C-alpha positions in Angstrom: 0.1 -0.1 0.0 1.6 3.4 -1.0 0.9 6.9 0.4 -1.4 7.7 -2.4 -4.1 5.0 -1.8 -5.9 6.7 1.1 -6.1 9.9 -1.0 -7.5 8.1 -4.0 -10.0 6.3 -1.4 -10.8 9.7 -0.1 -11.3 11.4 -3.2 -13.7 8.5 -4.5 -15.7 8.8 -1.3 -16.0 12.5 -1.6 -17.1 12.2 -5.3 -19.6 9.6 -4.2 -21.1 11.9 -1.5 -21.1 14.6 -3.8 -23.1 12.6 -6.3 -25.7 11.5 -3.6 -26.1 15.2 -2.3 -26.9 16.2 -5.8 -29.6 13.5 -6.1 -30.8 14.4 -2.8 -31.2 18.3 -3.7 -33.0 17.2 -7.0 -35.3 15.2 -5.0 -36.0 18.0 -2.6 -36.5 20.3 -5.4 -38.9 17.9 -6.9 -40.8 17.2 -3.8 -41.0 20.9 -3.0 -42.5 21.5 -6.5 -45.0 18.7 -6.0 -46.0 19.9 -2.6 -46.9 23.3 -3.7 -48.8 21.7 -6.8 -50.8 19.6 -4.2 -51.4 22.7 -2.0 -52.8 24.5 -4.9 -55.1 21.6 -5.5 -56.0 21.2 -2.1 -57.1 25.0 -2.0 -59.1 24.5 -5.1 -60.9 21.3 -4.0 -61.6 23.1 -0.5 -63.3 26.0 -2.5 -65.1 23.7 -4.6 -66.3 21.9 -1.5 -67.5 25.1 0.1 -69.3 26.1 -3.0 -71.2 23.0 -3.3 -72.1 22.9 0.3 -73.4 26.5 -0.1 -75.4 25.4 -3.3 -76.8 22.3 -1.5 -77.9 24.6 1.5 -79.6 26.9 -1.0 -81.4 24.2 -2.9 -82.4 22.7 0.5 -83.8 26.2 1.6 -85.7 26.5 -1.9 -87.1 23.0 -1.7 -88.3 23.7 1.9 -89.9 27.0 0.9 -91.7 25.1 -2.0 -92.8 22.5 0.4 -94.2 25.0 2.6 -96.0 26.8 -0.3 -97.6 23.6 -1.4 -98.8 22.9 2.2 -100.7 26.3 2.1 -102.4 25.7 -0.9 -106.1 24.6 -0.8 -106.7 21.4 -1.9 -108.1 21.2 -5.6 -111.3 19.2 -5.9 -112.1 17.0 -8.5 
């Protein structure tokens, strides 16, 4: 074993670590973008859900009002 062997091993290890760090940074960036997209989608779905709940409540109120009007109408004789 000569004196250069540890330097080569150390250099090889450092290169391997650098490559792993680059892959990890790429993964972090990808996950960050995906997380942002998911947050936008969640916000959109929450808005849609709230809109549907509001529309459902409005339709329920209109239906209840229609039922009350029908109950107040005199019966039609045949």
